[in-house]
BALOBA-1460 file (C-alpha; in Angstrom, 3 decimals):
// residues 189
<rec num="1" residu="m" x="30.773" y="13.851" z="24.139"/>
<rec num="2" residu="t" x="27.865" y="15.888" z="25.717"/>
<rec num="3" residu="r" x="24.614" y="14.724" z="24.245"/>
<rec num="4" residu="k" x="21.854" y="17.249" z="23.519"/>
<rec num="5" residu="r" x="18.557" y="16.537" z="25.346"/>
<rec num="6" residu="l" x="15.511" y="17.075" z="22.994"/>
<rec num="7" residu="p" x="12.002" y="17.912" z="24.120"/>
<rec num="8" residu="v" x="9.271" y="15.259" z="24.463"/>
<rec num="9" residu="f" x="8.093" y="14.161" z="20.991"/>
<rec num="10" residu="d" x="4.580" y="15.419" z="21.232"/>
<rec num="11" residu="q" x="4.427" y="18.228" z="18.645"/>
<rec num="12" residu="r" x="5.287" y="18.663" z="14.890"/>
<rec num="13" residu="d" x="8.291" y="21.005" z="15.733"/>
<rec num="14" residu="d" x="9.754" y="18.212" z="18.113"/>
<rec num="15" residu="r" x="9.856" y="15.709" z="15.194"/>
<rec num="16" residu="d" x="11.507" y="18.337" z="12.861"/>
<rec num="17" residu="e" x="14.009" y="18.954" z="15.660"/>
<rec num="18" residu="l" x="14.624" y="15.292" z="16.359"/>
<rec num="19" residu="l" x="15.247" y="14.507" z="12.607"/>
<rec num="20" residu="a" x="17.673" y="17.506" z="12.370"/>
<rec num="21" residu="e" x="19.560" y="16.214" z="15.410"/>
<rec num="22" residu="i" x="19.806" y="12.715" z="13.966"/>
<rec num="23" residu="l" x="21.141" y="14.080" z="10.660"/>
<rec num="24" residu="r" x="23.704" y="16.235" z="12.595"/>
<rec num="25" residu="c" x="24.901" y="13.211" z="14.516"/>
<rec num="26" residu="g" x="24.796" y="10.784" z="11.557"/>
<rec num="27" residu="r" x="26.757" y="12.432" z="8.819"/>
<rec num="28" residu="p" x="24.199" y="11.836" z="6.165"/>
<rec num="29" residu="h" x="25.028" y="11.012" z="2.602"/>
<rec num="30" residu="r" x="22.861" y="10.109" z="-0.370"/>
<rec num="31" residu="g" x="22.743" y="6.271" z="-0.645"/>
<rec num="32" residu="l" x="23.184" y="5.798" z="3.092"/>
<rec num="33" residu="t" x="20.526" y="4.971" z="5.697"/>
<rec num="34" residu="l" x="20.992" y="6.380" z="9.252"/>
<rec num="35" residu="i" x="19.718" y="4.172" z="12.028"/>
<rec num="36" residu="a" x="19.336" y="6.285" z="15.276"/>
<rec num="37" residu="h" x="18.885" y="4.887" z="18.755"/>
<rec num="38" residu="l" x="16.730" y="7.179" z="21.001"/>
<rec num="39" residu="h" x="15.639" y="7.279" z="24.518"/>
<rec num="40" residu="l" x="11.704" y="7.215" z="24.589"/>
<rec num="41" residu="e" x="11.176" y="9.789" z="27.334"/>
<rec num="42" residu="t" x="13.796" y="12.331" z="26.550"/>
<rec num="43" residu="l" x="14.405" y="11.654" z="22.852"/>
<rec num="44" residu="e" x="18.128" y="11.883" z="23.534"/>
<rec num="45" residu="v" x="20.046" y="10.562" z="20.477"/>
<rec num="46" residu="l" x="22.048" y="7.650" z="22.029"/>
<rec num="47" residu="g" x="23.844" y="6.633" z="18.794"/>
<rec num="48" residu="v" x="23.559" y="6.582" z="15.008"/>
<rec num="49" residu="r" x="24.841" y="3.769" z="12.709"/>
<rec num="50" residu="r" x="25.234" y="4.243" z="8.957"/>
<rec num="51" residu="v" x="24.487" y="1.576" z="6.399"/>
<rec num="52" residu="r" x="24.417" y="1.645" z="2.656"/>
<rec num="53" residu="t" x="20.737" y="1.634" z="1.565"/>
<rec num="54" residu="p" x="20.233" y="-1.700" z="-0.307"/>
<rec num="55" residu="e" x="18.708" y="-1.660" z="-3.731"/>
<rec num="56" residu="p" x="15.035" y="-2.196" z="-3.123"/>
<rec num="57" residu="p" x="13.054" y="-5.036" z="-4.727"/>
<rec num="58" residu="p" x="11.659" y="-4.231" z="-8.112"/>
<rec num="59" residu="e" x="8.018" y="-3.124" z="-8.324"/>
<rec num="60" residu="d" x="6.881" y="-6.553" z="-9.712"/>
<rec num="61" residu="a" x="8.674" y="-8.555" z="-6.916"/>
<rec num="62" residu="v" x="6.552" y="-10.770" z="-4.688"/>
<rec num="63" residu="v" x="6.860" y="-9.529" z="-1.096"/>
<rec num="64" residu="n" x="6.895" y="-12.815" z="0.706"/>
<rec num="65" residu="y" x="8.368" y="-13.726" z="3.995"/>
<rec num="66" residu="p" x="11.843" y="-14.870" z="2.760"/>
<rec num="67" residu="l" x="12.217" y="-11.625" z="0.775"/>
<rec num="68" residu="a" x="10.981" y="-9.609" z="3.748"/>
<rec num="69" residu="k" x="13.361" y="-11.171" z="6.247"/>
<rec num="70" residu="s" x="16.359" y="-11.034" z="3.919"/>
<rec num="71" residu="m" x="17.403" y="-7.743" z="5.727"/>
<rec num="72" residu="s" x="16.691" y="-8.987" z="9.216"/>
<rec num="73" residu="p" x="20.046" y="-10.499" z="10.178"/>
<rec num="74" residu="i" x="21.989" y="-7.294" z="9.538"/>
<rec num="75" residu="l" x="19.316" y="-5.140" z="11.214"/>
<rec num="76" residu="r" x="19.294" y="-7.630" z="14.155"/>
<rec num="77" residu="d" x="23.128" y="-7.357" z="14.477"/>
<rec num="78" residu="i" x="22.847" y="-3.535" z="14.424"/>
<rec num="79" residu="a" x="20.056" y="-3.524" z="17.088"/>
<rec num="80" residu="t" x="21.882" y="-5.925" z="19.395"/>
<rec num="81" residu="d" x="25.176" y="-3.984" z="18.916"/>
<rec num="82" residu="m" x="23.426" y="-0.562" z="19.580"/>
<rec num="83" residu="v" x="20.967" y="-1.530" z="22.322"/>
<rec num="84" residu="r" x="21.410" y="-3.676" z="25.432"/>
<rec num="85" residu="g" x="19.296" y="-6.806" z="25.846"/>
<rec num="86" residu="r" x="16.091" y="-6.901" z="27.616"/>
<rec num="87" residu="d" x="15.963" y="-7.598" z="31.336"/>
<rec num="88" residu="w" x="13.997" y="-10.458" z="32.810"/>
<rec num="89" residu="l" x="12.314" y="-9.107" z="35.943"/>
<rec num="90" residu="g" x="11.151" y="-12.582" z="37.202"/>
<rec num="91" residu="e" x="8.206" y="-14.942" z="36.819"/>
<rec num="92" residu="d" x="5.761" y="-12.550" z="38.285"/>
<rec num="93" residu="k" x="6.755" y="-9.496" z="36.331"/>
<rec num="94" residu="g" x="8.157" y="-10.802" z="32.957"/>
<rec num="95" residu="w" x="10.255" y="-8.781" z="30.683"/>
<rec num="96" residu="r" x="11.104" y="-5.139" z="31.294"/>
<rec num="97" residu="p" x="9.430" y="-3.132" z="28.597"/>
<rec num="98" residu="p" x="11.688" y="-1.287" z="26.086"/>
<rec num="99" residu="n" x="12.574" y="2.266" z="26.858"/>
<rec num="100" residu="t" x="14.285" y="3.186" z="23.697"/>
<rec num="101" residu="e" x="13.526" y="3.086" z="20.032"/>
<rec num="102" residu="l" x="15.305" y="2.786" z="16.618"/>
<rec num="103" residu="i" x="14.414" y="5.291" z="14.039"/>
<rec num="104" residu="t" x="15.420" y="4.625" z="10.297"/>
<rec num="105" residu="i" x="16.189" y="7.528" z="7.921"/>
<rec num="106" residu="v" x="16.843" y="6.757" z="4.303"/>
<rec num="107" residu="c" x="18.947" y="9.616" z="2.633"/>
<rec num="108" residu="r" x="18.266" y="9.926" z="-1.015"/>
<rec num="109" residu="d" x="17.359" y="12.209" z="-3.901"/>
<rec num="110" residu="g" x="13.919" y="12.407" z="-5.259"/>
<rec num="111" residu="d" x="10.514" y="13.640" z="-3.758"/>
<rec num="112" residu="p" x="9.887" y="13.132" z="-0.113"/>
<rec num="113" residu="v" x="7.426" y="10.351" z="-0.524"/>
<rec num="114" residu="i" x="7.581" y="6.713" z="0.654"/>
<rec num="115" residu="t" x="9.052" y="4.379" z="-1.770"/>
<rec num="116" residu="h" x="10.256" y="0.669" z="-1.837"/>
<rec num="117" residu="a" x="13.622" y="2.086" z="-0.470"/>
<rec num="118" residu="e" x="11.913" y="2.769" z="2.777"/>
<rec num="119" residu="t" x="9.244" y="-0.010" z="2.872"/>
<rec num="120" residu="q" x="11.939" y="-2.654" z="2.678"/>
<rec num="121" residu="y" x="13.233" y="-1.507" z="6.075"/>
<rec num="122" residu="f" x="9.723" y="-1.773" z="7.436"/>
<rec num="123" residu="w" x="9.790" y="-5.578" z="6.606"/>
<rec num="124" residu="g" x="13.396" y="-6.012" z="7.564"/>
<rec num="125" residu="w" x="12.941" y="-4.778" z="11.119"/>
<rec num="126" residu="r" x="10.261" y="-7.340" z="11.637"/>
<rec num="127" residu="y" x="11.506" y="-9.273" z="14.720"/>
<rec num="128" residu="a" x="15.005" y="-8.003" z="14.359"/>
<rec num="129" residu="n" x="14.976" y="-5.911" z="17.558"/>
<rec num="130" residu="h" x="12.864" y="-8.122" z="19.761"/>
<rec num="131" residu="c" x="15.631" y="-9.149" z="22.030"/>
<rec num="132" residu="t" x="16.738" y="-5.639" z="22.828"/>
<rec num="133" residu="m" x="15.464" y="-2.777" z="24.951"/>
<rec num="134" residu="a" x="14.245" y="-0.807" z="21.842"/>
<rec num="135" residu="f" x="11.152" y="-0.722" z="19.731"/>
<rec num="136" residu="d" x="11.732" y="-0.364" z="15.973"/>
<rec num="137" residu="s" x="9.993" y="2.984" z="15.220"/>
<rec num="138" residu="d" x="9.160" y="4.794" z="11.911"/>
<rec num="139" residu="v" x="11.096" y="4.824" z="8.720"/>
<rec num="140" residu="y" x="11.671" y="8.171" z="6.997"/>
<rec num="141" residu="a" x="12.591" y="9.390" z="3.584"/>
<rec num="142" residu="m" x="14.978" y="12.326" z="3.838"/>
<rec num="143" residu="t" x="15.524" y="14.220" z="0.641"/>
<rec num="144" residu="p" x="16.732" y="17.754" z="-0.529"/>
<rec num="145" residu="s" x="13.089" y="18.981" z="-0.641"/>
<rec num="146" residu="g" x="11.935" y="17.502" z="2.757"/>
<rec num="147" residu="w" x="10.934" y="14.308" z="4.469"/>
<rec num="148" residu="a" x="8.184" y="11.745" z="4.877"/>
<rec num="149" residu="g" x="7.392" y="9.187" z="7.487"/>
<rec num="150" residu="l" x="6.251" y="5.667" z="6.549"/>
<rec num="151" residu="i" x="3.769" y="5.769" z="9.650"/>
<rec num="152" residu="g" x="2.728" y="9.321" z="8.703"/>
<rec num="153" residu="g" x="3.797" y="12.905" z="8.570"/>
<rec num="154" residu="t" x="5.792" y="15.011" z="6.165"/>
<rec num="155" residu="g" x="7.714" y="18.150" z="6.441"/>
<rec num="156" residu="s" x="9.867" y="20.667" z="4.482"/>
<rec num="157" residu="t" x="12.469" y="20.873" z="7.138"/>
<rec num="158" residu="p" x="14.939" y="19.426" z="7.869"/>
<rec num="159" residu="i" x="16.229" y="18.492" z="4.479"/>
<rec num="160" residu="l" x="19.049" y="16.406" z="3.067"/>
<rec num="161" residu="g" x="21.723" y="19.045" z="2.384"/>
<rec num="162" residu="r" x="25.208" y="18.693" z="0.829"/>
<rec num="163" residu="d" x="26.628" y="15.192" z="1.420"/>
<rec num="164" residu="d" x="28.799" y="14.956" z="4.463"/>
<rec num="165" residu="p" x="32.474" y="15.203" z="3.092"/>
<rec num="166" residu="g" x="33.527" y="12.239" z="5.246"/>
<rec num="167" residu="p" x="34.053" y="8.754" z="4.030"/>
<rec num="168" residu="v" x="31.181" y="6.366" z="3.378"/>
<rec num="169" residu="d" x="33.161" y="3.174" z="3.402"/>
<rec num="170" residu="d" x="32.611" y="2.762" z="7.136"/>
<rec num="171" residu="a" x="28.850" y="2.073" z="6.447"/>
<rec num="172" residu="l" x="27.732" y="-1.532" z="6.658"/>
<rec num="173" residu="i" x="26.650" y="-3.173" z="3.337"/>
<rec num="174" residu="f" x="23.642" y="-5.461" z="2.836"/>
<rec num="175" residu="p" x="24.112" y="-8.453" z="0.446"/>
<rec num="176" residu="p" x="22.267" y="-8.218" z="-2.873"/>
<rec num="177" residu="l" x="18.735" y="-9.533" z="-2.968"/>
<rec num="178" residu="r" x="18.568" y="-13.079" z="-4.363"/>
<rec num="179" residu="e" x="16.429" y="-13.552" z="-7.559"/>
<rec num="180" residu="d" x="14.708" y="-16.698" z="-6.159"/>
<rec num="181" residu="l" x="13.384" y="-14.695" z="-3.241"/>
<rec num="182" residu="m" x="11.961" y="-12.008" z="-5.354"/>
<rec num="183" residu="y" x="10.187" y="-14.283" z="-7.905"/>
<rec num="184" residu="p" x="9.511" y="-17.683" z="-6.207"/>
<rec num="185" residu="d" x="8.381" y="-20.648" z="-8.241"/>
<rec num="186" residu="d" x="6.011" y="-21.760" z="-5.539"/>
<rec num="187" residu="e" x="2.582" y="-20.172" z="-5.677"/>
<rec num="188" residu="f" x="2.177" y="-20.695" z="-1.915"/>
<rec num="189" residu="f" x="4.698" y="-18.714" z="0.020"/>
């Protein structure tokens, strides 16, 4: 498979083109999240994984450490499967800095604004990728009317078009959120 090389991500058009390339490679479907592995310098799409978007915590849930890290084990497995481990360069040089990143795109209906569906990934990625050669990067909402980035930025293209006709059963599934993590009895968490 020949991979398309994309321009350096320094202009708005570059982000639109990059998101379109991830959608092309990832076979988007409403209810799925695409996790794309990109090379930092060339923005080459090195791979895309599909996971079923977990039900986000309710508005009144307490976002505490146990709830935030409930997604981390699966995201860690995805990161370590997609990205090679970090290289130790020796006592005088330390660890080689990451040269790739992982971008998360939540494919859903609705307005192109950030919701709990996207922010749960922000918390879930915390520490999940630290043993790999990839940074966790922005989380995007991709809808039929445009996109929005958690860190910033919006656009009217690309958009989430028709669902890919392919199967969705190949996507990883997150376990449901535990009630005791969303509404802890302990005031100090």
